[in-house]
One Martini backbone bead per residue (centre of mass of N, CA, C, O) as a GRO file, in nm:
protein
  107
    1MET     BB    1   0.592  -2.520  -0.774
    2ARG     BB    2   0.437  -2.226  -0.857
    3GLU     BB    3   0.414  -2.021  -1.157
    4VAL     BB    4   0.377  -1.682  -1.258
    5ASP     BB    5   0.298  -1.426  -1.443
    6LEU     BB    6   0.240  -1.084  -1.451
    7ASP     BB    7  -0.053  -1.100  -1.551
    8VAL     BB    8  -0.167  -1.291  -1.335
    9PHE     BB    9  -0.072  -1.126  -1.092
   10ALA     BB   10  -0.229  -0.865  -1.159
   11SER     BB   11  -0.511  -1.005  -1.134
   12GLU     BB   12  -0.483  -1.120  -0.848
   13LEU     BB   13  -0.429  -0.850  -0.706
   14ALA     BB   14  -0.695  -0.704  -0.796
   15GLU     BB   15  -0.852  -0.949  -0.616
   16GLY     BB   16  -0.666  -0.973  -0.330
   17ALA     BB   17  -0.404  -1.088  -0.312
   18PHE     BB   18  -0.143  -1.240  -0.140
   19ALA     BB   19   0.174  -1.060  -0.093
   20ILE     BB   20   0.534  -1.101  -0.119
   21ASP     BB   21   0.851  -0.945  -0.051
   22VAL     BB   22   1.190  -1.092  -0.042
   23ARG     BB   23   1.343  -0.849  -0.020
   24GLU     BB   24   1.527  -0.621   0.092
   25PRO     BB   25   1.453  -0.330   0.259
   26ASP     BB   26   1.599  -0.140   0.054
   27GLU     BB   27   1.460  -0.251  -0.201
   28TYR     BB   28   1.166  -0.201  -0.111
   29ARG     BB   29   1.190   0.102  -0.064
   30ALA     BB   30   1.275   0.177  -0.362
   31GLY     BB   31   1.062  -0.047  -0.479
   32HIS     BB   32   0.717  -0.153  -0.526
   33VAL     BB   33   0.444  -0.325  -0.528
   34PRO     BB   34   0.137  -0.254  -0.481
   35GLY     BB   35   0.032  -0.432  -0.183
   36VAL     BB   36   0.304  -0.544  -0.104
   37ARG     BB   37   0.463  -0.724   0.125
   38THR     BB   38   0.716  -0.751   0.362
   39ALA     BB   39   0.955  -1.050   0.346
   40PRO     BB   40   1.243  -1.116   0.406
   41LEU     BB   41   1.442  -1.382   0.350
   42SER     BB   42   1.616  -1.347   0.619
   43GLU     BB   43   1.293  -1.344   0.770
   44LEU     BB   44   1.071  -1.558   0.683
   45GLY     BB   45   1.016  -1.725   0.941
   46ALA     BB   46   0.886  -1.478   1.100
   47HIS     BB   47   0.634  -1.459   0.887
   48LEU     BB   48   0.456  -1.717   0.893
   49PRO     BB   49   0.208  -1.641   1.093
   50ALA     BB   50   0.098  -1.416   0.863
   51LEU     BB   51   0.020  -1.636   0.682
   52PRO     BB   52  -0.205  -1.770   0.487
   53ALA     BB   53  -0.397  -2.092   0.484
   54ASP     BB   54  -0.652  -2.026   0.265
   55ARG     BB   55  -0.431  -1.908   0.054
   56PRO     BB   56  -0.239  -1.782  -0.160
   57VAL     BB   57   0.110  -1.697  -0.190
   58TYR     BB   58   0.275  -1.441  -0.328
   59VAL     BB   59   0.609  -1.430  -0.473
   60ILE     BB   60   0.845  -1.160  -0.473
   61CYS     BB   61   1.117  -0.998  -0.653
   62ALA     BB   62   1.323  -0.892  -0.883
   63SER     BB   63   1.312  -1.173  -1.101
   64GLY     BB   64   1.262  -1.499  -0.948
   65ASN     BB   65   1.476  -1.645  -0.777
   66ARG     BB   66   1.397  -1.593  -0.473
   67SER     BB   67   1.097  -1.669  -0.499
   68ALA     BB   68   1.133  -1.964  -0.576
   69TRP     BB   69   1.287  -2.043  -0.322
   70ALA     BB   70   1.072  -1.947  -0.122
   71ALA     BB   71   0.833  -2.116  -0.225
   72GLU     BB   72   0.962  -2.396  -0.162
   73ARG     BB   73   0.984  -2.345   0.143
   74LEU     BB   74   0.687  -2.287   0.199
   75GLU     BB   75   0.576  -2.558   0.099
   76ALA     BB   76   0.739  -2.734   0.302
   77VAL     BB   77   0.530  -2.590   0.540
   78GLY     BB   78   0.229  -2.551   0.381
   79VAL     BB   79   0.239  -2.325   0.180
   80ARG     BB   80   0.068  -2.162  -0.080
   81ALA     BB   81   0.296  -2.109  -0.318
   82VAL     BB   82   0.376  -1.832  -0.554
   83SER     BB   83   0.566  -1.751  -0.814
   84VAL     BB   84   0.703  -1.453  -0.971
   85ALA     BB   85   0.775  -1.395  -1.281
   86GLY     BB   86   1.014  -1.120  -1.323
   87GLY     BB   87   0.926  -0.938  -1.109
   88THR     BB   88   0.979  -0.610  -1.032
   89SER     BB   89   1.135  -0.545  -1.294
   90GLY     BB   90   0.914  -0.646  -1.489
   91TRP     BB   91   0.692  -0.467  -1.394
   92ALA     BB   92   0.833  -0.195  -1.463
   93ARG     BB   93   0.885  -0.259  -1.767
   94THR     BB   94   0.558  -0.268  -1.825
   95GLY     BB   95   0.450   0.008  -1.652
   96ARG     BB   96   0.392  -0.052  -1.379
   97PRO     BB   97   0.355   0.031  -1.064
   98ILE     BB   98   0.562   0.207  -0.830
   99VAL     BB   99   0.662   0.213  -0.496
  100ASP     BB  100   0.768   0.331  -0.212
  101GLY     BB  101   0.830   0.282   0.142
  102THR     BB  102   0.597   0.467   0.265
  103ASP     BB  103   0.390   0.185   0.253
  104ALA     BB  104   0.501  -0.015   0.431
  105ARG     BB  105   0.437  -0.376   0.483
  106SER     BB  106   0.414  -0.633   0.685
  107ALA     BB  107   0.360  -0.984   0.708
   0.00000   0.00000   0.00000
């Protein structure tokens, strides 16, 4: 399983990377990285058909623990998954933008 830091993730996201947030819906609605789709860990299997097969899927959570676990599971089923170290909490701590659930998009 690959892992990237927030700077690499920010750069990849700016270039159009596909990213999912595996936190639960209430966490996602409370604040998430702009452009990142929701795919709660508890429902991850249901989102598999929507994940791209031709490029990496960046996986983010609150701090990096759930995203690492999810990325390992996704890789086990053939998805090129990359965990984002530091998560949404780290993203916010560095002053990067956070949006609320009003623009929620499912994976």
